[in-house]
N, C-alpha and C positions, 0 to 999 in steps of 0.2 A: 444560463444555459437552458435549452427546451430539451427536456427528457425525451419527448416522444421524437423528437427530430434524430437523437442519437439513437433511439430503439430501430428506427428505419435504416440506419448505417450500421448496425450491429453485424458483426462477424460471426455471430453465432449461428448455429444450424447449417442447413445446405449439405453438400457432398464434399468428400475430400477432393483437394486439388491433386493432380498427377505431378509427380516428381519431376522437376526441371531447373536447370541453370545453378546447379549447385557448383562452386569453384573451388573443388578439393582435389582436381585432377583425377576423377573417376571417368573411366572411359565413357566416351559420348554415346556409344550404343546401350550402356547400361543404364543411361538417364533418358534417353530418347527413344530407344528402340520399340518395337511392337510388344504387346504381352504385358502380363502384371509385373509390377516392380518387385525384383528380389528381396527377400527379407534378410540376406545374410549381410553382416557387416563386413566392409573391406577397409583394408589399411593403406594410407596414402601418407607417407611420411610420419610427422607425429600425431596425424589425425586419423581417427577411426570413424568411417563414413557409416553411419546406420540409415538406411532407406526407409521411407514411410511404411508403415506396418511392421518394421522390424524391432526386435526387443532392445531397449537402450541399456536396461539393466544387465541383460545378457553381456552385452559389450563390457560394460564396466566391470562384472564379474570376472570377465576374461583379461582384465588387466588395461584396459582402455583409460586413459587420465585425460584425453582430448578428443571429445566426441563431436563430430559434426553431423547436423541434421538437415534434411532436403525440404522440399515444398511437398507438403501434404500431410497426413494425419497420422499420429501416433496414438493409439487407444491404450490406456494404462487399466490394468485391473489390480495392481498394488501399487503402493507409493513408490516412487523413483528415489533411491537412497544413494546420492553420490559418494564416493570415497574421498580420502585426503589428497587435495590438490586438483580434484577433478574440475575440467572446465566442458561446460555443454553449452553449444552454439547453434543456433537456428539460423535460418535464411530470411527472418523477419516475419510479417504477419502470416504468410502462407505456410509456415510451420506451427502446427497446431497439435499440442497434446491434449487428448480428450480422456476425462474420467468415463470409463467403460462400466463402472459399476462403483457402489458406496464404498468410501475410504477415508480414513482420518485426514490424509493430506496428499495432494498429487505428487509433490516433491519434498521429502524429508531430509532437511540438511543437518546431520549430527544424530538425529533420531535418540536424542536423550544421552550420546556418548561423545567422545572427543573427535573432532575432525576439524580441519582447517583449510584455508586456501581455496575455497569452492567459488567458482564463478558460472552464473547462469546467465545467458542473454540471448536477445534477438529471437523471440518466439512467443507465441500465445498459449496460455494455459485455459481451456475450456472445462471449468470445476462441473457445469451442468447441474448445479444444485445437488450433486452425489457427493463430491469431495468436500469435507469440511473446512480444510484450508487449503489455499492453493500453494504456497510456499511455506514450509513451517522450520526455522531456524530453531532448533532446539539442541544447543551444544553444551555440554558439561564435561569438564576434564581438559586439560592441556597437555597431556601427554603425546610427545613426539611432535609437538607443533614446529613449524619451519625455523631454524636457528633459535630455539628456545623462546620463540615469541610467547607473551602471556595473553594474547588475544586471537581469535578465530581469524580475523581479516578476511571476510566473505565478501563477494561482489555480486550484485543483482542490477541488471542494466538492460533499458530497451525491451521491457516485457509488458504483456497485457494480460490480466486475470479477469476471467469472466464468472460470475455467478457461483462464487463459493457459497455454500451453506451457511458458513459462519464468517471466516476471516480470509481477507484476500493474501495477505503476508502477516506472520506471527514471528516475533523476535523473542525468545526466552531462553531457560538455560542459565547456567552460571557464567559462562565464557563466550557467549554471543556478543562480542565486543570489537571494535574497529572494523565495523563492517558498513560499506557504502552501498545504498540503494539509490539508482538514479533512473529517471525517464520509466518509472512504473506506474501503469494506469490499471487501477482496480475498478471494476464495473459491476454494481448491483451485489454489492456483499450484503450477506445475511445477518451480520452484526458488526464488525469492523473492517474498514478496508485494509488499514495498517494498525496491527494490534502491537504495541511497543512496551515489552515488559523487561528489556534490557538496556544497560546504559552505554554511553561512549560511543556513538556511532553517527552517521549522517544520511540525510535524505535530500535528494534535490531533485526539482521539477517532478515530482510525483502528485498523482491525484486519485482521489475515491469517490464513489458515489454507494449509497446503501439503499435497500429495498424494503426492508422490514422496519416497522414502527414498533419497537420493544420498549421504549421509555429510557433506553440507555445506550443505543448503538450510536456509532459514531464513524465519521469518515477516517479520522485518526483518532486512536487511543493511546495516550501515553502516561503510563502510571504503574502501580502496583500490580504484581500477578492477579488475575481473576481466580475465584475458587477453582480449585483442581491444577492448575498450572505451575510449573516450576520455574517462572521467572524470579529474577531478583529486584526488578524495579526500573521503570523507566526514566532515568536520571541522566544528566549532563549531555543530553544529545543536540543535534544541529539539524534544523529543519530549513531549507532555503528555497523559495519560488515553489511551494507546494500548494495543492488546492484541494478543499473538501466542497463538493457540490452536488446539489439534489439529493441531499440526506434527510431520511427519513425522522431522525432524531437531531442529535448535535453534528456539528460539522467537525469540531476539535473538542475531545475532552481530555483535559490536562490535569491529571492527578499526581504527577512527578514533579521533582525539584530540580533546578540547576539547567534547565532546558533553554536553548534560544531559537526563536523563530524569527526569520528574516524575509520579509516580502511573501508571507503566506496569507492565504486568503480562504474564507468561507463564503459559499454563494448559494442562496436558494437552500435553506434548512427549514424544519419543522420546529425544533427547539433552538436553543442558544447556538449563535454561529461558533462563539469560543465559550466552552463551560471551563472556567479555570478554578480548580479547587485546591491547588497546592501552592506554596509560595516559593520565592527564589527564582522565578523565570523571568525572561526578558522577551519583548515583543517589539520589534521594530519594523516600521513599515508594513503593518499587517491590515487586513481589511475585511470586515464583516458586510456582505452585500445580500440584504433582504432575509434576515432571520425572522422567524414566525411566519413563514410563507403559507398563505391561504392554498396555494397549489398542492400542498404536502399535508394538508389537514390541520393547520394550526388555527386557533382562535384569536381574536383581538387581544393584544397587550398579554401574551403568553410567553413571549421570548425576547432576549435581548441580542443586541450585537456581540458584546462583550460582558459577560457575568463572571465577576471575580469574587470568589468566596473568600479567599486569604490574599491580603496584599502588602503585609508590612514590607517585604523585601523585594516586590515586584515592580517592573516598570513596563510602561505602554508608551512609545516613543514614535510619533509620526504616524500613528495608527488612525484608521478611518471607519465609521460606521453609517451606513445609508441605507434607505429603502426605496427601491425602484418605483414602487407603487404601480404595478402592471395596470394596463387596462384603466388607468384614471381611478383606481381603488383609494381608500382611505389608507393612511399608513398602517403596516402590518406589523413590525416589530415595536416592542415597547420603550426600551432605551437604547441608544447607541452604545453607552458605557455606564454599566451598573457596578459600581465600585466600592469599597469601604470607605468611609469619610475620611479616614486618616491618609489613605493611599491618594485621594483626591487633594486634600489640604497640603500634602507634603511636596505636592508638584511632581509625583511620580506617573501621572498621566498628562503626557505633554503633547501638544499639536494635535488634540483630539478635533474631529470635524465630523459634520455629517450634514445631510441635506434634509430640508423641512424640517418643521419646529420640533416634531416629536423625536426624530432619531437624532437630533443634534444636541439633545440633552444629555447632561451628565448627571447621572444620579448618584448622590452621597448617602450610603447606608449607615 
């Protein structure tokens, strides 16, 4: 994908949209009448409608557990902290939460404590390089979980997270488990698009780009907690049809075990498309498209499509690594598959393919 084309289409910047078309039964004159939009929340059935400019946290503190947001901008000066079982739903791309000052996270689910059943959907988070993390799931403790559940069972769906100073979405704490993240797009993360330090969850049709070359940034990080974090390790997770693209370091950095990756892709990365440091992972139908990209500052022969550091119990089945060679240039990535000799010789790299003589090679280390 062409990064510059997407920058022209970015939803960042500009003025806030006026509230319109929110289908929660609020009176038409409230939404479409003249004058400024009122900031007071209004109750309609189980839903509490908070108009643009209103305080979402105040509505939650007042007992709202089903919050509907309209078309327009919601500036945040403190992290939004949902309560147990809270649902926050916007009206799509025109519902925009904006970080109005520096903060650790825009939405803090759990905030290091016990909370479950939180659902966030259908809105945009503009971190504006002020919020360190777009959404931080940091759940510890299972007190009063619904029906005695052992897991937090949170849901994130149809979201866009723009320009987090560090991470788009972080998963940590001891009980951030059985969570489903679907159709979440993280753009221009400062460190990780998705930082996965918790086990037993699912990611479906998610994507991420990064904007800073740190030597270790990645679209998706799946592994042990980074220094200072309280995660317990990204293990036994499922990733399906997810994509890391235009990443200034790695596309995928996998340091956790027993994870499954199905139909996932890395496209246009400066370093390895897939940097796999841990064993006991499964990769089925995954793709590395143009690792070591010159457009992102890589030199020749510096990066591989799949680099596997440990592979005694790892398998790559039906995977593909290739180099598009944009503009007729010489190949950019070093090897399509750079794996331990034992892994290749035992047939655990099956169906590997690549275009051109360089990327089609399987290197046995």
